[in-house]
C-alpha positions as CSV (number, residue, x, y, z in Angstrom):
1,M,36.7,-20.5,38.4
2,D,40.1,-21.3,36.9
3,T,42.1,-18.0,36.6
4,T,45.5,-19.4,36.0
5,P,47.6,-17.8,33.2
6,A,47.3,-20.9,31.1
7,S,43.5,-20.9,31.5
8,V,43.2,-17.2,30.7
9,A,45.5,-17.6,27.6
10,G,43.4,-20.6,26.5
11,G,40.2,-18.6,26.8
12,L,41.6,-15.7,24.8
13,E,42.9,-18.1,22.2
14,E,39.3,-19.6,21.8
15,Q,37.8,-16.2,21.5
16,R,40.2,-15.3,18.7
17,R,39.4,-18.6,17.0
18,D,35.7,-18.1,17.3
19,A,36.1,-14.6,15.9
20,V,38.0,-15.8,12.8
21,Y,35.4,-18.5,12.0
22,R,32.6,-16.1,12.6
23,T,34.2,-13.8,10.0
24,I,34.5,-16.7,7.6
25,K,30.9,-17.8,8.1
26,W,29.5,-14.3,7.6
27,R,31.6,-13.8,4.4
28,I,30.7,-17.1,2.6
29,L,27.5,-18.6,4.1
30,P,24.9,-16.0,3.3
31,L,25.7,-16.0,-0.4
32,L,25.9,-19.8,-0.5
33,V,22.5,-20.1,1.3
34,V,20.9,-17.7,-1.2
35,C,22.4,-19.6,-4.2
36,Y,21.1,-22.9,-2.9
37,V,17.7,-21.5,-2.0
38,V,17.4,-20.5,-5.7
39,A,18.8,-23.8,-6.8
40,F,16.2,-25.8,-4.9
41,V,13.4,-23.5,-5.8
42,D,14.4,-23.9,-9.5
43,R,14.6,-27.7,-9.0
44,S,11.3,-28.1,-7.2
45,N,9.0,-25.4,-8.5
46,I,7.6,-27.9,-11.0
47,G,5.6,-29.3,-8.1
48,F,3.6,-26.0,-8.0
49,A,3.7,-25.4,-11.8
50,K,2.2,-28.8,-12.3
51,L,-1.0,-27.7,-10.6
52,E,-1.7,-25.5,-13.6
53,F,0.3,-26.8,-16.6
54,A,-0.6,-30.5,-16.3
55,G,-4.2,-30.1,-17.6
56,P,-3.7,-27.7,-20.5
57,L,-0.6,-29.5,-21.7
58,G,-2.0,-33.0,-21.3
59,F,0.7,-34.2,-18.9
60,S,-0.2,-37.2,-16.8
61,D,1.3,-38.0,-13.4
62,A,3.5,-40.6,-15.3
63,V,4.8,-37.8,-17.7
64,F,5.4,-35.5,-14.7
65,G,7.2,-38.3,-12.7
66,L,9.5,-39.1,-15.7
67,G,10.4,-35.5,-16.3
68,A,11.2,-35.1,-12.6
69,S,13.4,-38.2,-12.8
70,L,15.3,-37.0,-15.8
71,F,16.7,-34.1,-13.8
72,Y,18.5,-36.6,-11.7
73,L,19.9,-38.5,-14.7
74,G,21.9,-35.4,-15.7
75,Y,22.7,-34.7,-12.1
76,V,24.1,-38.2,-11.5
77,L,26.2,-38.4,-14.6
78,F,28.1,-35.1,-14.0
79,E,28.4,-34.7,-10.2
80,V,31.7,-36.6,-9.7
81,P,33.5,-35.0,-12.7
82,S,32.3,-31.6,-11.6
83,N,33.6,-32.1,-8.0
84,L,36.9,-33.4,-9.1
85,M,37.2,-30.3,-11.4
86,L,36.4,-28.0,-8.5
87,H,39.2,-29.6,-6.5
88,K,41.5,-28.5,-9.3
89,V,40.2,-25.1,-10.5
90,G,38.4,-23.8,-7.4
91,A,34.8,-22.9,-6.4
92,R,34.6,-19.5,-8.1
93,K,35.0,-20.7,-11.6
94,T,32.9,-23.8,-10.9
95,L,29.9,-21.8,-9.6
96,L,30.0,-19.4,-12.5
97,R,30.1,-22.4,-14.9
98,I,27.2,-24.1,-13.1
99,M,24.8,-21.3,-12.3
100,I,24.4,-19.3,-15.5
101,P,23.3,-22.2,-17.7
102,W,21.1,-23.7,-15.0
103,G,19.2,-20.4,-14.7
104,L,18.6,-20.2,-18.4
105,A,17.4,-23.8,-18.6
106,S,15.0,-23.3,-15.7
107,A,13.6,-20.1,-17.3
108,A,13.2,-21.8,-20.7
109,A,10.7,-24.3,-19.2
110,A,8.2,-21.5,-19.4
111,F,7.9,-22.2,-23.2
112,M,7.5,-25.9,-23.2
113,V,4.4,-27.3,-25.1
114,A,5.2,-31.0,-25.4
115,P,6.4,-33.8,-23.1
116,W,9.8,-34.0,-24.9
117,H,10.4,-30.3,-24.2
118,F,9.8,-31.0,-20.5
119,Y,12.1,-34.1,-20.5
120,T,14.9,-32.2,-22.4
121,L,14.8,-29.2,-20.1
122,R,14.7,-31.2,-16.9
123,L,17.6,-33.3,-18.2
124,L,19.7,-30.2,-19.0
125,L,18.8,-28.6,-15.7
126,G,20.3,-31.6,-13.9
127,V,23.4,-31.6,-16.1
128,F,24.0,-27.9,-15.5
129,E,23.3,-28.0,-11.7
130,A,25.3,-31.1,-11.1
131,G,28.2,-30.4,-8.8
132,F,26.7,-27.4,-7.0
133,F,25.6,-29.2,-3.9
134,P,28.6,-31.6,-3.5
135,G,30.8,-28.8,-4.6
136,V,29.6,-26.5,-1.7
137,L,30.0,-29.4,0.8
138,L,33.6,-29.8,-0.3
139,Y,34.2,-26.1,-0.4
140,L,33.0,-25.7,3.2
141,S,35.5,-28.4,4.3
142,Y,38.3,-26.2,2.9
143,W,37.3,-23.5,5.4
144,I,35.8,-25.1,8.5
145,P,37.4,-27.8,10.7
146,S,35.3,-30.9,11.4
147,A,34.5,-30.1,15.0
148,R,32.6,-27.0,13.9
149,R,31.2,-28.5,10.6
150,A,27.8,-29.9,11.5
151,S,26.3,-26.6,12.6
152,V,27.8,-24.9,9.5
153,M,26.5,-27.6,7.2
154,A,23.1,-27.2,8.8
155,I,23.1,-23.5,8.1
156,F,23.8,-24.2,4.5
157,L,21.4,-27.1,4.3
158,A,18.7,-24.9,5.9
159,S,18.5,-23.6,2.3
160,M,16.3,-26.5,1.5
161,G,13.9,-25.6,4.3
162,I,14.1,-21.9,3.5
163,S,13.3,-22.7,-0.1
164,G,10.2,-24.5,1.1
165,V,9.3,-21.6,3.4
166,V,9.7,-18.9,0.8
167,G,9.3,-21.0,-2.3
168,G,5.7,-22.1,-1.7
169,P,4.2,-18.7,-1.0
170,M,6.3,-17.1,-3.7
171,S,5.4,-19.7,-6.3
172,G,1.7,-19.5,-5.5
173,G,1.9,-15.7,-5.4
174,I,3.6,-15.5,-8.9
175,M,1.2,-17.9,-10.5
176,H,-1.8,-15.9,-9.1
177,A,-0.5,-12.4,-9.6
178,L,1.0,-12.6,-13.0
179,D,-1.4,-15.0,-14.7
180,G,-2.2,-13.6,-18.1
181,A,0.4,-10.8,-18.0
182,W,1.9,-10.3,-21.5
183,G,0.0,-13.3,-22.7
184,L,1.8,-15.8,-20.4
185,D,0.1,-18.1,-18.0
186,G,1.0,-18.0,-14.3
187,W,3.1,-21.2,-14.4
188,Q,5.1,-19.7,-17.3
189,W,5.9,-16.6,-15.2
190,L,6.9,-18.9,-12.4
191,F,9.7,-20.4,-14.4
192,V,10.9,-17.1,-15.7
193,V,10.9,-15.1,-12.4
194,E,12.4,-17.9,-10.4
195,G,15.0,-19.1,-13.0
196,L,16.9,-16.0,-14.0
197,P,18.3,-14.9,-10.6
198,A,20.7,-17.9,-10.8
199,C,22.5,-16.3,-13.6
200,V,23.2,-13.1,-11.7
201,L,24.2,-15.1,-8.5
202,G,26.8,-17.0,-10.5
203,V,28.5,-13.7,-11.4
204,V,28.3,-12.4,-7.8
205,A,29.8,-15.7,-6.4
206,F,32.7,-15.4,-8.8
207,F,33.6,-12.0,-7.5
208,V,32.7,-12.3,-3.8
209,L,34.0,-15.8,-2.9
210,S,37.6,-16.9,-2.4
211,D,38.7,-20.4,-3.4
212,R,40.7,-21.1,-0.2
213,P,41.7,-19.4,3.0
214,E,45.2,-18.8,1.6
215,S,43.8,-16.5,-1.1
216,A,41.2,-14.7,1.1
217,R,42.3,-11.0,1.1
218,W,39.6,-10.2,3.5
219,L,41.5,-12.2,6.2
220,T,44.7,-10.9,7.7
221,P,47.9,-12.8,6.9
222,A,47.9,-14.1,10.4
223,E,44.3,-15.3,10.2
224,R,45.0,-17.0,6.8
225,A,48.0,-18.9,8.4
226,F,46.0,-19.8,11.4
227,V,43.0,-21.3,9.5
228,A,45.3,-23.1,7.1
229,G,47.2,-24.6,10.0
230,E,44.1,-25.7,11.8
231,L,42.7,-27.3,8.7
232,E,46.0,-29.1,8.0
233,R,46.0,-30.5,11.6
234,D,42.3,-31.5,11.2
235,R,42.9,-33.4,8.0
236,P,42.0,-37.1,8.4
237,R,45.0,-39.3,8.9
238,G,45.9,-42.9,9.5
239,E,46.0,-46.2,7.6
240,K,42.2,-46.6,7.7
241,V,41.6,-43.1,6.1
242,P,41.0,-43.4,2.3
243,H,43.1,-40.8,0.4
244,S,42.2,-41.9,-3.1
245,Y,38.9,-42.2,-4.8
246,A,39.4,-45.9,-5.4
247,A,40.2,-46.5,-1.7
248,A,37.0,-44.7,-0.7
249,L,34.9,-47.1,-2.9
250,R,36.4,-50.0,-1.0
251,D,35.5,-48.7,2.5
252,R,32.3,-50.2,3.8
253,R,31.6,-47.0,5.9
254,F,31.4,-45.1,2.6
255,W,28.6,-47.4,1.4
256,G,26.8,-47.0,4.7
257,L,26.9,-43.2,4.2
258,A,25.8,-43.7,0.5
259,A,22.7,-45.7,1.7
260,L,21.6,-43.0,4.2
261,G,22.3,-40.3,1.6
262,F,20.2,-42.2,-0.8
263,G,17.3,-42.2,1.7
264,I,17.7,-38.6,2.8
265,M,17.8,-37.1,-0.6
266,T,15.0,-39.3,-2.0
267,S,12.8,-38.3,0.9
268,T,13.6,-34.7,0.3
269,S,12.9,-34.9,-3.3
270,G,9.5,-36.7,-2.6
271,L,8.5,-34.1,-0.1
272,F,9.1,-31.2,-2.5
273,L,7.6,-32.9,-5.5
274,W,4.5,-34.3,-4.0
275,L,3.7,-32.0,-1.0
276,P,1.5,-29.5,-3.1
277,T,-0.4,-32.5,-4.6
278,I,-0.9,-34.1,-1.2
279,L,-2.2,-30.9,0.3
280,K,-4.6,-30.3,-2.8
281,G,-5.9,-33.8,-2.5
282,A,-6.5,-33.5,1.3
283,G,-9.0,-30.6,1.1
284,T,-10.3,-27.6,-0.9
285,L,-7.3,-25.2,-0.6
286,S,-6.5,-22.9,-3.5
287,V,-3.1,-22.7,-5.2
288,A,-2.2,-19.6,-3.2
289,Q,-3.4,-21.1,0.1
290,I,-1.4,-24.3,-0.6
291,G,1.7,-22.1,-1.2
292,V,1.3,-20.4,2.2
293,V,0.4,-23.6,4.2
294,S,3.2,-25.6,2.6
295,A,5.7,-23.3,4.4
296,V,4.8,-24.7,7.8
297,P,6.7,-28.1,7.5
298,F,9.8,-26.4,6.2
299,L,9.8,-23.7,8.8
300,A,9.7,-26.3,11.6
301,A,12.4,-28.2,9.8
302,V,14.8,-25.3,9.6
303,V,14.7,-24.7,13.3
304,V,15.1,-28.4,14.3
305,Q,17.8,-28.9,11.7
306,Y,20.0,-26.3,13.3
307,L,19.3,-27.3,16.9
308,N,20.1,-31.0,16.1
309,A,23.3,-30.0,14.3
310,R,24.4,-27.7,17.1
311,H,23.9,-30.5,19.7
312,S,25.9,-32.8,17.3
313,D,28.8,-30.4,17.3
314,R,28.7,-30.0,21.1
315,T,28.8,-33.7,21.7
316,Q,30.9,-34.5,18.6
317,E,28.6,-37.4,17.8
318,R,27.2,-37.7,14.2
319,R,25.9,-41.2,13.7
320,R,22.9,-41.2,16.1
321,H,22.1,-37.6,15.4
322,A,21.7,-38.4,11.7
323,G,20.2,-41.9,11.8
324,S,17.6,-41.4,14.5
325,F,16.2,-38.3,12.8
326,A,16.0,-40.3,9.5
327,L,13.9,-42.9,11.2
328,V,11.5,-40.3,12.5
329,G,11.1,-39.0,8.9
330,A,10.6,-42.6,7.7
331,A,7.9,-43.1,10.3
332,G,6.1,-40.0,9.1
333,W,6.0,-41.3,5.5
334,L,4.6,-44.6,6.6
335,L,1.9,-42.8,8.7
336,L,0.9,-40.3,5.9
337,P,-1.6,-42.6,4.1
338,V,-3.7,-42.6,7.3
339,A,-3.6,-38.8,7.5
340,A,-3.7,-37.7,3.9
341,H,-7.5,-37.1,3.7
342,Q,-7.6,-34.3,6.3
343,T,-5.8,-31.1,5.5
344,W,-4.4,-30.3,9.0
345,L,-3.6,-33.8,10.0
346,A,-1.8,-34.3,6.6
347,L,0.1,-31.0,7.4
348,A,1.2,-32.3,10.8
349,V,2.5,-35.5,9.4
350,L,4.3,-33.7,6.5
351,T,5.9,-31.6,9.2
352,V,7.2,-34.8,11.0
353,I,8.6,-36.0,7.6
354,A,10.3,-32.6,7.0
355,V,11.7,-32.4,10.5
356,G,13.0,-36.0,10.4
357,T,14.5,-35.8,6.9
358,M,16.2,-32.4,7.2
359,G,17.1,-32.8,10.9
360,A,19.4,-35.6,9.8
361,M,21.2,-33.5,7.2
362,G,23.7,-31.4,9.2
363,P,25.3,-34.3,11.1
364,F,25.1,-36.6,8.1
365,W,26.9,-34.3,5.7
366,S,29.6,-33.5,8.2
367,M,30.6,-37.3,8.2
368,P,32.1,-37.9,4.7
369,S,34.7,-35.2,4.9
370,A,35.7,-36.3,8.4
371,M,36.3,-39.9,7.1
372,L,37.9,-39.1,3.7
373,A,40.8,-37.0,2.6
374,G,42.2,-35.5,-0.7
375,T,40.6,-36.8,-3.9
376,A,38.7,-39.4,-1.8
377,A,36.9,-36.5,-0.2
378,A,36.2,-34.7,-3.5
379,G,35.1,-37.8,-5.4
380,G,33.5,-39.5,-2.4
381,I,31.2,-36.6,-1.4
382,A,30.1,-36.3,-5.0
383,T,29.5,-40.1,-5.3
384,I,27.4,-40.1,-2.2
385,T,25.3,-37.3,-3.6
386,A,25.2,-39.0,-7.0
387,F,24.1,-42.3,-5.4
388,A,21.4,-40.3,-3.7
389,G,20.6,-38.9,-7.1
390,I,20.0,-42.4,-8.5
391,G,17.2,-42.7,-5.9
392,N,15.8,-39.4,-7.1
393,L,16.2,-40.6,-10.7
394,I,14.2,-43.8,-10.1
395,T,11.6,-42.9,-7.5
396,P,9.8,-39.9,-9.2
397,A,9.2,-42.0,-12.3
398,V,8.1,-45.0,-10.2
399,T,5.8,-42.9,-8.0
400,G,4.4,-41.1,-11.0
401,W,3.6,-44.4,-12.6
402,L,2.1,-45.8,-9.3
403,S,-0.1,-42.7,-8.9
404,S,-1.3,-42.9,-12.5
405,T,-1.9,-46.6,-12.4
406,T,-3.6,-46.9,-9.0
407,G,-5.2,-43.5,-8.7
408,T,-3.8,-43.1,-5.1
409,Q,-0.7,-41.6,-3.5
410,V,-0.6,-44.4,-0.8
411,Y,2.1,-46.6,-2.4
412,N,4.3,-43.6,-3.2
413,Q,4.3,-42.6,0.5
414,L,5.0,-46.1,1.7
415,L,7.9,-46.4,-0.8
416,Y,9.5,-43.1,0.4
417,G,9.2,-44.3,4.0
418,A,10.8,-47.7,3.2
419,V,13.7,-46.1,1.3
420,L,14.5,-43.6,4.1
421,G,14.1,-46.2,6.9
422,I,16.3,-48.8,5.2
423,G,18.9,-46.3,4.4
424,A,19.1,-45.3,8.1
425,L,19.4,-49.0,9.2
426,V,22.1,-49.8,6.6
427,M,24.1,-46.8,7.9
428,F,23.8,-48.0,11.5
429,L,25.0,-51.4,10.4
430,L,28.0,-50.3,8.3
431,V,29.2,-47.1,10.1
432,R,30.3,-48.2,13.6
433,P,30.6,-45.7,16.4
434,A,34.1,-44.2,16.8
435,R,36.2,-45.6,19.5
436,R,37.1,-43.1,22.2
């Protein structure tokens, strides 16, 4: 064991560094995780509500798919402007502006009676929520250096899996327990109960979070200076690092990331939108039972997602950690048609899809901010998520039409597998390994 003064001093310095970042993570991550759990529940709870409102309201799979797509139209159009604005005005005001109207739009879906109500509210929900996800990714880059970022991203992105773990049982329970209360159906209560908490959380975020380390009064002056200095030294530099939004769009690595982002987010959307329908078609489970069983893939995904991201941080390798897991998820989608007629076999394959898709996220979302700087990072991260949103804009409508036209989910599942697999292959082609 090395006990030289330099070694001991270095160990103490590392302990102090770990303590500072532990303080930061405990201050900002729990709230951000809760906010995104609510966001993802509000975005995806139509998958459960559909089980009860589709028949009485006369909504076909094509109507449902189009409504699901329209969420992403609003999302795509406003993501980049929102993130560029966050870079100027800060996260606190941005989250307040985003979360209150999205909560109101989500709750208002309880009172839709016609397809155009559904279309309008889903479009507005996308407009209001746009900027939250890329905004948080950008916000985390203001606090955490790139070497530590994959595991931190994974903790935040675990919100998607957590929303699947708690959202399914909660949605099924709300629909079952409150059906008929005050003259409202269970699916109506689902939107009200799960929508309004976003409004409260927007206010909480405004008062609890700090925009940057320099303004964090809960850090000591020495800690603020230390973190600011580390982040400045960590900022990407060099002739090949895009610093402007236009330069980012000319970088082929950017488009490799956009391709994989397209695949990952499309696969995630497909999993949340169609998982309840797939499980219902595979057997005779009730809505409440589907809600409980649907937690299994997401619970496994949360664990694997963190372990893969932590290993990525330890090895400082991102490309293979992201791409290989995406290929696993793609293989799951392609195998699903064979398994979809048996409940437990379908559940096992859905777990493979969830593990592969979400396991890729931590390493993947740490890559853009490590390659881009300044407005290139703000606009670039938002554009990658917007590009992914285009996939989510197109595929729900296409898969809804395919399902209504063919009477089967097979072609949907093959499409999701192809999109995710091709995205991973394009990323491998355009993003080359870093030279050591």
